[in-house]
N, C-alpha and C positions, 0 to 999 in steps of 0.2 A: 298812781296810775300811769302806765307807759303811753306816751303819745304816739300818734300814727307814725311819725317820722322815726321815733325810737323803735317801734315795732319793725319797720322795714329795715333798719340797720341791723337789728338783731337777726332777722331772717337772712339777710345777705351774709352776715358772719357765720351763721349755721351752715348756709349753703356751701360757702368756701371751705368750711371745716370738713365737710363730708365729700367734697369733690375728689374724684379719683386722681391719683398721682399721674403726671404725664408719662406716657410710655417711652421707654429708652429706645433710641434708634437701634435697629437691628444690626448686629455685628457683621462685617463682611466675612465671606467664607475664608476659612484659613488657607494659607498658601501651602501647597504640597511640600513635603520635607525632603523627599528623595525620589529617585526613579531607579527601577531595576530593569536590567536588560538580560534576556536569556535567548539563546539561538545557536545556529551552526557555528562550529569552531570556537565557541566560547566555553571555557572551562568553569563550570559553576554558574554563578550569577554576578554580573557587573552591577555595582551599586554607585550611583553618583548623587551627591548632595552638594549644597552650597559651599561646603568646605573645600571641594575639589575645584572651585572657581565659579563665581556667580553667573558669569556670562555663559559658561558652558552649560551649567544647570539650567538656566533660563532658555538656552537654545534647544536643549533636549525637550523641554516642556513645550516650547514653541512648535516643535515638529507635530505635536499631537493634540494640544490643548484646544486648538480652534475646532477640532472635530467633536468635541463633547456635546455640542447642540446643533451642529451643522447637518443640513440635508444631504443624504448620499448623492454623489455626483456620477457614479458609473456603476456598471454591473461587474460581477466577479470575473476577472480575467481567467483564461484557461490555466490550469495548474502548472503546465510545463513552461508557461511564459512568466512565472512569477519570480523565479530565482530563489535564493535563501530567504527564510523568514526569521525575523527578530521580533520577539515579543517585549514590549515596553510597558511596565506596570508603574503607574503613578501612585506613590505612597503618601499617606498621612500618618506620620510617625510609624507605628507597626501595622497599620490597617491599610489594605489596598483600596485605592480610590477609583481607579479606572484602569482598563487594559486595552492595548492597541497592538495590532499586528503590522509590522512594517516590512515592505519589500523594496529595498533601495535599488536593487539590480533588475527590476521587472522590465520586460520588453516594452519599449515605448515610453519609459520614464517611471519614476518611483510610484508606488501604490501603497495605500494604507487601508487597513480593514478595522472596523469597530465591531467587535463581536457583540451579539445580543446578550450573551451571558456576561454580566458585569458584576462587580462586587455590590454588596448591599448598599453601600454608600452612594452608588450611582446606578441604580437599578431602573431608571427611567430611559436608558439608552436603547436604541433599536439597531438591528444589524445593518451595516452599510459599508460600501466601498468608496474610496476617495482617491483622487489624484494627489500623490505626495508632493511635498516641496522638492525642488531640484537640489536643495542643500542637504537632503536627508542622509545620503551616503557619507559626506564629509562630517556631518554632525555626529553620526553614530561612531565614525572612526575616531573622532576626538574623545568620544566617551569610552573608547577601548575596544570597540568592535573590530575584528581583523578584516578590514576592507582595503581595497587598493586605493591609493591616494588619487584624488582628482583635482589637481592644482588649478584647473580652469573654473572651479567653483569657489566663490568667495563669499561666505555667509556673514561677513562683518567681523572677522577676526575673533573668534570665541576662544582661541587658545587651543592647547592640546595638539598642536601640530597643524592646524588648518591654515592654509595659505603660506606655509613656510617655503614652498617652492616658488612663490611669487616674489620678485624682487621689489625692494622698497620704491625704486624709481619708477616701477610700473604703476604704483599707486599715488605717488607724489607728483601733482601737476607741476610744481616748480622745478623739481628735478627733471622731469620729462621735458619742459621747455628749455632748460639749460642744455640738455643733451641735443635737442633739436637745433638750438642756436650753434652748438659746436660743430654739428654735421654741417650746417650751412656755411660756417666760416671755413671749414675744410674744403668745401666745394668751391667757394670763391677763390681761395688760395690755389687750388688745383687749376681752375680756369684761368687765373691770372698767369700762372706758370706756362700754361699752354699757349696763352696769347703772346707772352714775351718770346717764346721760341718761334712762333709763326712770324712775328714782326722781324726778328733778326734774320730769320730765313729768307724773308722777302727783300730785306735790305741787302743781304749777300747776293741774291739773284740780280737785283737791279744794279749793284756795283759791277758784277761780271758783265752784264749786258752793255753798260756804259763803256767799259774798257775795250770791248770788242768793236763798238762804234767808233 
């Protein structure tokens, strides 16, 4: 006959045996594999993926990914104020994940539009307009969009030509300080030369005055 303690032990073992297995942690969403860009002056479709440069690829994603769940920031601008439109599609392998319309040359600064009509994988989006990042034009240009360079915009050096018109010493504080010290040294030398000329001039005048006296 099984004792009370034994019965409790058997019940515990049975309970453990039928306990459901612990649920595995949910997998994080897969990172997009490429972006496609179509628009004015683009022949066909531009396709950028990590093999073209991770920083460039991440920069292009960064121009639009924040809008996926963001609340619209502005109303639709007038059509004649938008400038050329470039449609950027975020891809998950061969399936489109999200679509955004970018207007890098819009009056008053870049604008972005998240259309309500989205791929099935992202069908929870709503129609909305946003203020685009100031780096939009240069990031698109780095991705192959034929836009005029804006060297005053520096989005962190994502490659592809961005920031090539900016000199290294403009970005290196040590080089900048060396340049400043060089200019200061030149200024002191120039002032010293002027002072020597003045002193000799005064000495000459004093000598002439003494001879006349």
